[in-house]
RODO-2510 file (C-alpha; in nm, 4 decimals, decimal comma):
residues 548
     n   res          X          Y          Z
     1     x    -3,0361    -1,0673     0,6267
     2     x    -3,1841    -0,9765     0,9915
     3     x    -3,2988    -1,2320     1,2414
     4     x    -3,5124    -1,2736     1,5211
     5     x    -3,3626    -1,1205     1,8530
     6     x    -3,0951    -1,3375     2,0218
     7     x    -3,2571    -1,5430     2,2985
     8     x    -3,0408    -1,6787     2,6225
     9     x    -3,2816    -1,9733     2,6415
    10     x    -3,1802    -2,1704     2,3554
    11     x    -2,8298    -2,1169     2,4847
    12     x    -2,8962    -2,2020     2,8336
    13     x    -3,0463    -2,5015     2,6744
    14     x    -2,7285    -2,5971     2,4613
    15     x    -2,4768    -2,5333     2,7658
    16     x    -2,6643    -2,6244     3,0262
    17     x    -2,4040    -2,6934     3,2987
    18     x    -2,1060    -2,5896     3,0898
    19     x    -1,8924    -2,3885     3,3668
    20     x    -1,6720    -2,1857     3,1515
    21     x    -1,9879    -2,0009     2,9638
    22     x    -2,1236    -1,9573     3,3749
    23     x    -1,8008    -1,8293     3,4237
    24     x    -1,7825    -1,5362     3,1249
    25     x    -2,1499    -1,4424     3,2057
    26     x    -2,0416    -1,4269     3,6046
    27     x    -1,7353    -1,2665     3,4699
    28     x    -1,8993    -0,9853     3,2527
    29     x    -2,1530    -0,9319     3,4448
    30     x    -1,9056    -0,7785     3,7101
    31     x    -1,7691    -0,5941     3,4646
    32     x    -1,4244    -0,6395     3,5970
    33     x    -1,1186    -0,7753     3,3844
    34     x    -1,0801    -1,0141     3,6981
    35     x    -1,2152    -1,1300     3,9694
    36     x    -1,0639    -1,1554     4,3058
    37     x    -1,3307    -1,4605     4,3199
    38     x    -1,1710    -1,8033     4,3017
    39     x    -1,4476    -1,9276     4,1602
    40     x    -1,4442    -1,6966     3,8754
    41     x    -1,1147    -1,6713     3,7300
    42     x    -1,0113    -1,5067     3,3961
    43     x    -0,8716    -1,7811     3,1364
    44     x    -0,4969    -1,6618     3,2210
    45     x    -0,5782    -1,7135     3,5842
    46     x    -0,6886    -2,0493     3,5565
    47     x    -0,3857    -2,1536     3,3346
    48     x    -0,1207    -1,9889     3,4820
    49     x    -0,0676    -1,7432     3,1096
    50     x     0,0584    -1,3906     3,1387
    51     x    -0,2176    -1,1727     3,3085
    52     x    -0,3281    -0,8704     3,1276
    53     x    -0,1422    -0,5344     3,3340
    54     x    -0,0763    -0,1845     3,2287
    55     x    -0,2027     0,0314     2,9967
    56     x    -0,0933     0,0378     2,6074
    57     x    -0,0768     0,4169     2,4454
    58     x    -0,0655     0,3767     2,0330
    59     x    -0,0581     0,6846     1,7981
    60     x    -0,1804     0,6548     1,4798
    61     x    -0,1689     0,9201     1,1589
    62     x    -0,4417     0,7170     0,9511
    63     x    -0,7982     0,8342     1,0975
    64     x    -1,0953     0,6039     1,2076
    65     x    -1,3243     0,5917     0,8822
    66     x    -1,6811     0,7468     0,8562
    67     x    -1,8080     0,3663     0,7485
    68     x    -1,8668     0,2018     1,1468
    69     x    -1,7293    -0,0464     1,3283
    70     x    -1,9073    -0,3454     1,2070
    71     x    -1,7832    -0,6800     1,0114
    72     x    -2,0587    -0,6332     0,7582
    73     x    -1,9926    -0,2798     0,6837
    74     x    -1,6415    -0,1723     0,7154
    75     x    -1,3991    -0,1390     0,4360
    76     x    -1,1346     0,1691     0,5413
    77     x    -0,8148     0,0675     0,6890
    78     x    -0,8213     0,1720     1,0550
    79     x    -1,1578     0,0790     1,1313
    80     x    -1,0778    -0,2936     0,9549
    81     x    -0,7996    -0,2904     1,2157
    82     x    -1,0180    -0,2098     1,4865
    83     x    -1,2293    -0,5018     1,4205
    84     x    -0,9864    -0,7530     1,3944
    85     x    -0,9520    -0,7193     1,7611
    86     x    -1,3506    -0,7569     1,8543
    87     x    -1,4039    -1,0316     1,5818
    88     x    -1,2791    -1,3961     1,5090
    89     x    -1,2877    -1,6242     1,2023
    90     x    -1,2781    -1,9389     1,1720
    91     x    -0,8937    -1,8689     1,1004
    92     x    -0,7485    -1,5208     1,2024
    93     x    -0,4683    -1,3596     0,9431
    94     x    -0,2503    -1,1959     1,1313
    95     x    -0,1651    -0,8398     0,9480
    96     x     0,1469    -0,8204     1,1206
    97     x     0,3189    -1,1309     0,9932
    98     x     0,0948    -1,2044     0,6813
    99     x     0,0938    -1,5756     0,8238
   100     x    -0,2653    -1,7529     0,8915
   101     x    -0,3289    -1,9286     1,2313
   102     x    -0,6358    -2,0829     1,3992
   103     x    -0,9353    -1,9076     1,5090
   104     x    -1,2311    -2,0137     1,5897
   105     x    -1,1403    -2,3505     1,4676
   106     x    -0,9161    -2,5621     1,6356
   107     x    -0,6495    -2,6269     1,3261
   108     x    -0,6175    -2,4645     1,0042
   109     x    -0,7253    -2,6377     0,6494
   110     x    -0,5770    -2,8200     0,3546
   111     x    -0,6286    -2,6210     0,0516
   112     x    -0,7090    -2,9123    -0,1618
   113     x    -1,0303    -3,0119     0,0303
   114     x    -1,3750    -2,9209    -0,0484
   115     x    -1,5326    -3,0716     0,2511
   116     x    -1,3994    -2,9778     0,5737
   117     x    -1,5135    -3,0591     0,9026
   118     x    -1,4560    -2,7749     1,1898
   119     x    -1,3917    -2,8337     1,5327
   120     x    -1,4502    -2,5248     1,7457
   121     x    -1,2354    -2,4081     1,9880
   122     x    -1,2902    -2,5203     2,3297
   123     x    -1,4585    -2,2269     2,5649
   124     x    -1,4710    -1,9716     2,3000
   125     x    -1,7290    -1,7448     2,3715
   126     x    -1,8767    -1,3721     2,3103
   127     x    -1,7949    -1,0529     2,4627
   128     x    -2,1779    -1,1179     2,5888
   129     x    -2,1068    -1,4262     2,7583
   130     x    -2,2622    -1,6980     2,5217
   131     x    -2,0747    -2,0109     2,4293
   132     x    -2,0028    -2,0145     2,0300
   133     x    -2,1925    -2,3114     1,8638
   134     x    -2,2287    -2,4222     1,5064
   135     x    -2,5581    -2,2828     1,4675
   136     x    -2,3410    -1,9242     1,4825
   137     x    -2,1188    -2,0322     1,2114
   138     x    -2,3454    -2,1060     0,9689
   139     x    -2,5436    -1,8206     1,0493
   140     x    -2,2236    -1,5992     0,9687
   141     x    -2,1899    -1,7237     0,6328
   142     x    -2,5290    -1,6900     0,5002
   143     x    -2,5456    -1,3590     0,6730
   144     x    -2,2440    -1,2730     0,4586
   145     x    -2,3649    -1,4704     0,1602
   146     x    -2,6926    -1,2397     0,1737
   147     x    -2,7002    -0,9146    -0,0599
   148     x    -2,8869    -0,7367     0,1260
   149     x    -2,5907    -0,7025     0,3846
   150     x    -2,3377    -0,5740     0,1590
   151     x    -2,0710    -0,7750     0,3073
   152     x    -1,7158    -0,5930     0,2545
   153     x    -1,5574    -0,9139     0,0746
   154     x    -1,8901    -1,1182    -0,1065
   155     x    -1,6685    -1,2118    -0,4110
   156     x    -1,3736    -1,3899    -0,2029
   157     x    -1,6676    -1,6202    -0,1300
   158     x    -1,7584    -1,7589    -0,3938
   159     x    -1,6073    -2,1010    -0,3441
   160     x    -1,8614    -2,1268    -0,0678
   161     x    -2,1361    -2,3663    -0,1134
   162     x    -2,3290    -2,4318     0,2389
   163     x    -2,2442    -2,5504     0,5881
   164     x    -2,4154    -2,7850     0,8316
   165     x    -2,4254    -2,8856     1,1990
   166     x    -2,2884    -3,2540     1,2309
   167     x    -2,2059    -3,2480     1,6219
   168     x    -2,2347    -3,0120     1,9248
   169     x    -1,9051    -2,8487     1,8823
   170     x    -1,8803    -2,9487     1,4954
   171     x    -1,9529    -2,7994     1,1560
   172     x    -1,9190    -2,9286     0,8247
   173     x    -1,8509    -2,6915     0,5284
   174     x    -1,8903    -2,7752     0,1866
   175     x    -1,7463    -2,6002    -0,0954
   176     x    -1,8127    -2,5413    -0,4847
   177     x    -1,4389    -2,5797    -0,5308
   178     x    -1,0532    -2,5992    -0,3674
   179     x    -0,8847    -2,2493    -0,3083
   180     x    -0,5516    -2,2025    -0,2158
   181     x    -0,6004    -1,9135     0,0180
   182     x    -0,8820    -2,1213     0,1860
   183     x    -0,7706    -1,9997     0,5472
   184     x    -0,7095    -1,6480     0,4427
   185     x    -1,0884    -1,6537     0,2944
   186     x    -1,2275    -1,8580     0,5898
   187     x    -1,0644    -1,6110     0,8320
   188     x    -1,2723    -1,2920     0,6444
   189     x    -1,6205    -1,4033     0,7555
   190     x    -1,6425    -1,2872     1,1252
   191     x    -1,8684    -1,4901     1,3627
   192     x    -2,1415    -1,3138     1,5127
   193     x    -2,4032    -1,4578     1,7333
   194     x    -2,6862    -1,6515     1,5636
   195     x    -3,0109    -1,4614     1,4899
   196     x    -2,8126    -1,1043     1,5403
   197     x    -2,9002    -0,8096     1,2936
   198     x    -2,5918    -0,7358     1,1350
   199     x    -2,6996    -0,3386     1,1223
   200     x    -2,6785    -0,3736     1,4983
   201     x    -2,3248    -0,4471     1,5488
   202     x    -2,2294    -0,0965     1,4186
   203     x    -2,3071     0,0154     1,7672
   204     x    -2,3057    -0,2784     1,9735
   205     x    -1,9985    -0,4873     1,8910
   206     x    -2,0385    -0,8442     1,9890
   207     x    -1,7340    -1,0681     1,9138
   208     x    -1,4959    -1,3477     2,0235
   209     x    -1,1664    -1,1632     2,0057
   210     x    -0,9219    -1,0406     2,2597
   211     x    -1,0114    -0,7205     2,2882
   212     x    -1,3687    -0,5374     2,3826
   213     x    -1,4149    -0,1394     2,2898
   214     x    -1,5118     0,0419     2,5657
   215     x    -1,5370     0,3802     2,4274
   216     x    -1,5441     0,5702     2,1118
   217     x    -1,4463     0,9640     2,1116
   218     x    -1,4949     1,0544     1,7126
   219     x    -1,4767     1,4108     1,7772
   220     x    -1,1393     1,3268     2,0541
   221     x    -0,9646     1,1194     1,7870
   222     x    -0,9609     0,7992     2,0334
   223     x    -1,0632     0,5016     2,0420
   224     x    -1,0093     0,2724     2,3787
   225     x    -1,0360    -0,1051     2,3887
   226     x    -1,0410    -0,3470     2,7318
   227     x    -0,9286    -0,7175     2,7292
   228     x    -1,1511    -0,9999     2,7468
   229     x    -1,0406    -1,2274     3,0136
   230     x    -1,2378    -1,4953     2,8692
   231     x    -1,0623    -1,5054     2,5293
   232     x    -0,9542    -1,8309     2,4824
   233     x    -0,7358    -1,8163     2,1535
   234     x    -0,4105    -1,7395     1,9977
   235     x    -0,4010    -1,4062     2,0129
   236     x    -0,4665    -1,2859     2,3704
   237     x    -0,4656    -0,9546     2,4765
   238     x    -0,1732    -0,8530     2,7409
   239     x    -0,2633    -0,5330     2,8288
   240     x    -0,5745    -0,4336     3,0454
   241     x    -0,6755    -0,1743     2,8530
   242     x    -0,5197     0,0303     2,4985
   243     x    -0,6283     0,3449     2,3796
   244     x    -0,5338     0,4408     1,9751
   245     x    -0,5022     0,8432     1,9550
   246     x    -0,5164     0,9793     1,6039
   247     x    -0,3126     1,2794     1,5189
   248     x    -0,2659     1,4456     1,1815
   249     x     0,0446     1,6470     1,3186
   250     x     0,3958     1,4720     1,1967
   251     x     0,6015     1,7107     1,4581
   252     x     0,3059     1,6012     1,7336
   253     x     0,3631     1,2379     1,6687
   254     x     0,7268     1,2201     1,6826
   255     x     0,7576     1,4144     1,9760
   256     x     0,4793     1,1566     2,1519
   257     x     0,7793     0,8726     2,0478
   258     x     1,0428     1,0596     2,1887
   259     x     0,8932     1,1571     2,5281
   260     x     0,7751     0,8497     2,5632
   261     x     0,3995     0,8988     2,6220
   262     x     0,2707     0,6911     2,3035
   263     x     0,4486     0,3144     2,2935
   264     x     0,3922     0,2418     1,9736
   265     x     0,3801     0,4217     1,6430
   266     x     0,2506     0,3485     1,2978
   267     x     0,2928     0,4427     1,0355
   268     x     0,5768     0,6841     1,1495
   269     x     0,5682     0,9782     0,8961
   270     x     0,8360     0,9368     0,6506
   271     x     0,9944     1,3310     0,6766
   272     x     1,0077     1,2652     1,0942
   273     x     1,1958     0,8915     1,0424
   274     x     1,5025     0,9859     0,9359
   275     x     1,5025     1,2448     1,2809
   276     x     1,3916     0,9841     1,5083
   277     x     1,6180     0,7181     1,3819
   278     x     1,9307     0,9939     1,4944
   279     x     1,7422     1,0076     1,8577
   280     x     1,9441     0,8916     2,1704
   281     x     1,6556     0,6620     2,2629
   282     x     1,7436     0,4730     1,9009
   283     x     2,0850     0,4487     2,0107
   284     x     2,0247     0,2935     2,3872
   285     x     1,8143     0,0721     2,2046
   286     x     1,4825     0,2095     2,4401
   287     x     1,2841     0,2814     2,0892
   288     x     1,2878     0,0208     1,8104
   289     x     1,2716     0,2189     1,4357
   290     x     1,1342    -0,0316     1,1805
   291     x     1,0770     0,0546     0,7698
   292     x     0,9409    -0,2610     0,6135
   293     x     0,7913    -0,3445     0,2849
   294     x     0,4184    -0,3758     0,2546
   295     x     0,1729    -0,4422    -0,0487
   296     x    -0,0425    -0,1326     0,0852
   297     x    -0,0290     0,0916    -0,2396
   298     x    -0,2330     0,4509    -0,2989
   299     x    -0,4101     0,3580    -0,6566
   300     x    -0,5348     0,5863    -0,9079
   301     x    -0,9159     0,4674    -1,0082
   302     x    -1,0768     0,5952    -1,3103
   303     x    -1,3759     0,6933    -1,4219
   304     x    -1,4776     0,5220    -1,7418
   305     x    -1,8392     0,6104    -1,7618
   306     x    -1,9118     0,7005    -2,1072
   307     x    -1,8608     1,0361    -2,1962
   308     x    -1,5873     1,0939    -1,9154
   309     x    -1,2518     1,2246    -1,9815
   310     x    -1,1002     0,9122    -1,8189
   311     x    -1,2926     0,7199    -2,0641
   312     x    -1,0254     0,7586    -2,3312
   313     x    -0,7224     0,5287    -2,2693
   314     x    -0,5140     0,8501    -2,3893
   315     x    -0,6374     1,0549    -2,0488
   316     x    -0,5407     0,7490    -1,8214
   317     x    -0,1980     0,7102    -1,9696
   318     x    -0,1385     1,0769    -1,9670
   319     x    -0,1944     1,0636    -1,6118
   320     x     0,0287     0,8100    -1,5624
   321     x     0,2475     1,0329    -1,7586
   322     x     0,2164     1,3224    -1,5770
   323     x     0,2999     1,1670    -1,2093
   324     x     0,6813     1,2086    -1,1040
   325     x     0,7406     0,9165    -0,9201
   326     x     1,0904     0,9440    -0,8271
   327     x     1,0261     1,3003    -0,7314
   328     x     0,7565     1,2167    -0,5122
   329     x     0,8972     0,9384    -0,3276
   330     x     1,2080     1,1138    -0,2920
   331     x     1,0084     1,4694    -0,1134
   332     x     0,6936     1,2966     0,0358
   333     x     0,8441     0,9648     0,1584
   334     x     1,1651     1,0264     0,1908
   335     x     1,2544     0,6829    -0,0521
   336     x     1,0224     0,4761     0,2163
   337     x     0,8212     0,3455    -0,1018
   338     x     0,8813     0,0853    -0,3804
   339     x     0,8925     0,1502    -0,7202
   340     x     0,5521     0,0260    -0,9209
   341     x     0,6736    -0,2299    -1,1978
   342     x     0,3265    -0,4564    -1,2121
   343     x    -0,0053    -0,4545    -1,0992
   344     x     0,1291    -0,7142    -0,8872
   345     x     0,2224    -0,7156    -0,5480
   346     x     0,6355    -0,6352    -0,5712
   347     x     0,8190    -1,0207    -0,4438
   348     x     0,5388    -1,1987    -0,5516
   349     x     0,7233    -1,5138    -0,6760
   350     x     0,7445    -1,6046    -1,0728
   351     x     0,6188    -1,2868    -1,1746
   352     x     0,7666    -1,0339    -1,4038
   353     x     0,7157    -0,6746    -1,4771
   354     x     0,4561    -0,5913    -1,6849
   355     x     0,5120    -0,4996    -2,0560
   356     x     0,4371    -0,1753    -2,0307
   357     x     0,6171     0,1160    -1,7111
   358     x     0,5276     0,4664    -1,7066
   359     x     0,7927     0,7360    -1,6627
   360     x     0,7765     1,0857    -1,5624
   361     x     0,7302     1,2587    -1,8900
   362     x     0,5127     1,5851    -1,9032
   363     x     0,5667     1,6599    -2,2176
   364     x     0,3809     1,3242    -2,3318
   365     x     0,1413     1,3737    -2,1008
   366     x     0,0406     1,6745    -2,2212
   367     x     0,0187     1,5292    -2,6037
   368     x    -0,1845     1,3020    -2,4681
   369     x    -0,4115     1,5281    -2,2937
   370     x    -0,4389     1,6821    -2,5555
   371     x    -0,5410     1,4372    -2,7735
   372     x    -0,8448     1,3242    -2,5805
   373     x    -0,9207     1,7350    -2,5593
   374     x    -0,8870     1,7429    -2,1451
   375     x    -0,7519     2,0566    -2,0121
   376     x    -0,9563     2,0301    -1,6553
   377     x    -1,0409     1,7102    -1,3723
   378     x    -1,1881     1,6498    -1,0937
   379     x    -0,9315     1,4410    -0,8606
   380     x    -1,0613     1,2821    -0,5366
   381     x    -0,8242     1,1680    -0,2926
   382     x    -0,8973     0,9743     0,0703
   383     x    -0,7856     1,1523     0,3800
   384     x    -0,4826     0,9218     0,5139
   385     x    -0,1672     1,1477     0,5382
   386     x     0,0005     0,9732     0,3102
   387     x    -0,2932     0,9797    -0,0127
   388     x    -0,3359     1,3546     0,0707
   389     x     0,0306     1,4067     0,0287
   390     x     0,0246     1,1884    -0,2748
   391     x    -0,2721     1,4088    -0,4083
   392     x    -0,1324     1,7226    -0,3783
   393     x     0,2099     1,6485    -0,5385
   394     x     0,0312     1,5176    -0,7881
   395     x    -0,1629     1,8306    -0,8590
   396     x     0,1275     2,0118    -0,8867
   397     x     0,2361     1,7533    -1,1653
   398     x    -0,0780     1,7976    -1,3521
   399     x    -0,0305     2,1344    -1,4001
   400     x     0,3064     2,0924    -1,5534
   401     x     0,0631     1,8639    -1,8192
   402     x    -0,0975     2,1666    -1,8573
   403     x    -0,4392     2,0250    -1,6249
   404     x    -0,5992     2,2475    -1,4033
   405     x    -0,7255     2,0076    -1,1471
   406     x    -0,9924     2,0468    -0,8395
   407     x    -0,8957     1,8404    -0,5981
   408     x    -1,1250     1,7567    -0,3208
   409     x    -1,0259     1,5373    -0,0303
   410     x    -1,2687     1,3299     0,2003
   411     x    -1,2537     1,0257     0,4418
   412     x    -1,2214     0,6939     0,2512
   413     x    -1,5581     0,5687     0,2949
   414     x    -1,7095     0,9076     0,1760
   415     x    -1,4656     0,9002    -0,1173
   416     x    -1,5928     0,5584    -0,2159
   417     x    -1,9278     0,6384    -0,2003
   418     x    -1,9057     0,9623    -0,3725
   419     x    -1,7273     0,7382    -0,7146
   420     x    -2,0742     0,5277    -0,6782
   421     x    -2,3407     0,7360    -0,6224
   422     x    -2,2071     1,0395    -0,8245
   423     x    -2,0710     0,9888    -1,1406
   424     x    -2,0773     1,3478    -1,2532
   425     x    -1,8673     1,3964    -0,9715
   426     x    -1,5384     1,3044    -1,0176
   427     x    -1,2734     1,1650    -1,2873
   428     x    -1,0318     1,0375    -1,0804
   429     x    -0,9520     0,8933    -0,7403
   430     x    -0,6614     0,8166    -0,5517
   431     x    -0,7533     0,5527    -0,2844
   432     x    -0,5114     0,3659    -0,0361
   433     x    -0,5507    -0,0190     0,0003
   434     x    -0,3998    -0,2528     0,1806
   435     x    -0,4509    -0,5986     0,1382
   436     x    -0,2733    -0,7103     0,4610
   437     x    -0,6340    -0,8273     0,5393
   438     x    -0,7570    -1,0221     0,2872
   439     x    -0,4615    -1,1928     0,1717
   440     x    -0,1593    -1,1547    -0,1386
   441     x    -0,2823    -1,4598    -0,3489
   442     x    -0,3229    -1,3286    -0,7666
   443     x    -0,6425    -1,5140    -0,7603
   444     x    -0,7418    -1,2804    -0,4525
   445     x    -0,6171    -0,9696    -0,6298
   446     x    -0,7671    -1,0191    -0,8802
   447     x    -1,1187    -1,1019    -0,7320
   448     x    -1,1176    -0,8365    -0,4647
   449     x    -0,9826    -0,5360    -0,6785
   450     x    -0,9906    -0,5638    -1,0433
   451     x    -1,2809    -0,7954    -1,0974
   452     x    -1,4539    -0,6905    -0,8186
   453     x    -1,8458    -0,5590    -0,8669
   454     x    -1,7376    -0,3323    -0,5674
   455     x    -1,5080    -0,1688    -0,7743
   456     x    -1,5383    -0,2672    -1,1182
   457     x    -1,8914    -0,2295    -1,1581
   458     x    -1,9924     0,0646    -0,9019
   459     x    -1,7271     0,2926    -0,9298
   460     x    -1,5187     0,2070    -1,2005
   461     x    -1,8251     0,1580    -1,4351
   462     x    -1,6080    -0,0733    -1,6858
   463     x    -1,9447    -0,1997    -1,7540
   464     x    -1,8730    -0,4720    -2,0573
   465     x    -1,5305    -0,4386    -2,0962
   466     x    -1,3100    -0,6649    -2,2980
   467     x    -1,0511    -0,6608    -1,9829
   468     x    -1,2755    -0,7087    -1,7616
   469     x    -1,4308    -1,0247    -1,9116
   470     x    -1,1182    -1,1476    -1,9978
   471     x    -1,0077    -1,1510    -1,5764
   472     x    -1,3327    -1,2839    -1,4820
   473     x    -1,2836    -1,5742    -1,7823
   474     x    -0,9162    -1,6767    -1,6473
   475     x    -1,0845    -1,6788    -1,2492
   476     x    -1,3736    -1,8956    -1,3772
   477     x    -1,1329    -2,1234    -1,5887
   478     x    -0,8383    -2,1334    -1,3005
   479     x    -1,1795    -2,2642    -1,0147
   480     x    -1,2668    -2,4992    -1,2805
   481     x    -0,9454    -2,6421    -1,3086
   482     x    -0,8832    -2,5809    -1,6945
   483     x    -0,5943    -2,3446    -1,5986
   484     x    -0,3271    -2,5248    -1,3805
   485     x    -0,0079    -2,4497    -1,3243
   486     x     0,2098    -2,2706    -1,5990
   487     x    -0,0842    -2,2373    -1,7723
   488     x    -0,2373    -2,1121    -1,4974
   489     x     0,0827    -1,8436    -1,4124
   490     x     0,1267    -1,7545    -1,7904
   491     x    -0,2436    -1,6118    -1,8025
   492     x    -0,2276    -1,4236    -1,4783
   493     x     0,0929    -1,2708    -1,6186
   494     x    -0,0608    -1,1350    -1,9401
   495     x    -0,3667    -1,0211    -1,7197
   496     x    -0,0401    -0,7958    -1,5359
   497     x     0,0345    -0,7042    -1,9037
   498     x    -0,3301    -0,5700    -1,9991
   499     x    -0,3985    -0,4087    -1,6782
   500     x    -0,0822    -0,2114    -1,7138
   501     x    -0,1712    -0,0906    -2,0582
   502     x    -0,5428    -0,0524    -2,0149
   503     x    -0,5097     0,0943    -1,6798
   504     x    -0,8623     0,0407    -1,5024
   505     x    -0,7022     0,1570    -1,2062
   506     x    -0,3291     0,1114    -1,1748
   507     x    -0,0819     0,1840    -0,8080
   508     x     0,0985     0,4571    -0,7913
   509     x     0,3751     0,3401    -0,5505
   510     x     0,3887     0,0694    -0,2772
   511     x     0,3914     0,1659     0,0796
   512     x     0,6100     0,0779     0,3455
   513     x     0,5237     0,0210     0,7082
   514     x     0,7577     0,2550     0,9328
   515     x     0,6827     0,1783     1,2592
   516     x     0,8105     0,2946     1,6052
   517     x     0,8021     0,0923     1,9661
   518     x     0,9026     0,1455     2,3162
   519     x     1,0889    -0,1547     2,4046
   520     x     1,0739    -0,0790     2,7668
   521     x     0,7127    -0,0598     2,7436
   522     x     0,6442    -0,3112     2,4945
   523     x     0,7919    -0,6342     2,3918
   524     x     0,7133    -0,9452     2,1158
   525     x     0,5728    -0,7349     1,8767
   526     x     0,6837    -0,7803     1,5530
   527     x     0,7956    -0,5141     1,2849
   528     x     0,4584    -0,5055     1,1151
   529     x     0,4068    -0,5021     0,7142
   530     x     0,0715    -0,3331     0,7409
   531     x    -0,0596     0,0097     0,7719
   532     x    -0,3092    -0,0822     0,9852
   533     x    -0,2353    -0,1460     1,3736
   534     x    -0,2451    -0,4928     1,5460
   535     x    -0,1794    -0,5351     1,8879
   536     x    -0,0909    -0,9564     1,8103
   537     x     0,1410    -1,0132     2,0523
   538     x     0,2245    -0,7512     2,2019
   539     x     0,3422    -0,7972     2,5233
   540     x     0,4446    -0,5653     2,8719
   541     x     0,8403    -0,6635     2,9302
   542     x     0,7434    -0,7639     3,3065
   543     x     0,5209    -1,0585     3,1343
   544     x     0,7872    -1,1925     2,8836
   545     x     0,8897    -1,4432     3,1654
   546     x     0,5944    -1,6059     3,2179
   547     x     0,5018    -1,6182     2,8302
   548     x     0,7933    -1,7820     2,7876
***
């Protein structure tokens, strides 16, 4: 979807005399974080809130993706995390804690409702100084639903019908059916200015979030943010600036944490975690380490195209039997992973382990591969350090099962594009996925992964498989309320058992979020459950009293 160039005149008319809008324009034009002019105070100064101060350095091991920084194209982990700081939806899902809070809406919504009136947050403005209006909300949903824009989470918006403006600051949303994760789903649609061509956001981000991207150094592996001092939402930036440093060396990450040059590290390399835990800084309380369970995983994805090796179920089962998950957990992750017992996220209430489990058995794997007449395969892997490590470990497992593996490691988005564009160029692929930015409900897992056209149709090439048809049938019947309560739970459990049996794709291990925080320089940042860094409530210790 493309629209006319955004004009000031329309908004000037709508907001004539709006002091906050004028304030924002003046501050933005001045190009500073807060102006000494008493007539142009930041939001923090106006309301005696903590004022952004100092600089936050964050060291990250996951690389920035090649899919750009636009809410209409980005899927890779680190880029999605970056955009969390720049854009907002009507609700905001905090991946650090897994909770959802009001975003550009003044309140959260009842999952039972199919018509909601959204009162827009007072004082909400875009980074270019223009106020947020109902027209922006309507346009953003229309853009997300336009197939031409390839919105990353299109399959999670099937519930949405249309939006209409009912007042200057109220937009009404109408849904085709109610959904239990209404707030999480609404958080996915980032609000952009009416008339903005989504393709322009790759080079010129313009959101309403607490941070603005001020510098991108792809070659140097850094991304720098500055606080948006006219932000009026629930997650204000409390540092003036923040820089993300991408580092591939495990030793360099550990050293930067130890010498204090980096205030946050995520994820801490598993092989260095125990070493850091024994350090004097941990013992004296100036360095905090955490190992939290996440719902992120390295997934094995298979090319089901007719004639490809993994179109045979014996080959997929052989792959799973070849993988020595217990030894991988010890050697690669120093036990900082959780075993897979089901396609459903661990700890999800009411779910049992799947009826089929896969334990390491190289002899059986060799027999199954022989039955499928496979002796070589082409394995892709995305280039996060943990996915790369699993791929290299798995390659040795496959050799033990008699398979020669050609391994190719690509940036996340490049690997995913290869899966779509070159069916002959891969047989299996290891891809890291973290649902912390989309939600954890069983319905969301099925829609966004196992039944998603993005994965199931365009990349895995499941075609008219009976499993895919059954998953979509259960989702359809649940939206019509033909399946509810215990009946729906039983249908979900049956699907998990069937997914574990037929293996369209499957998690190899659930990852843990290993983090390190310099408590002398960072306060009030919860132990994260996501592998993508979110500044959320990070606060300079000097500002904590005012924050309280």
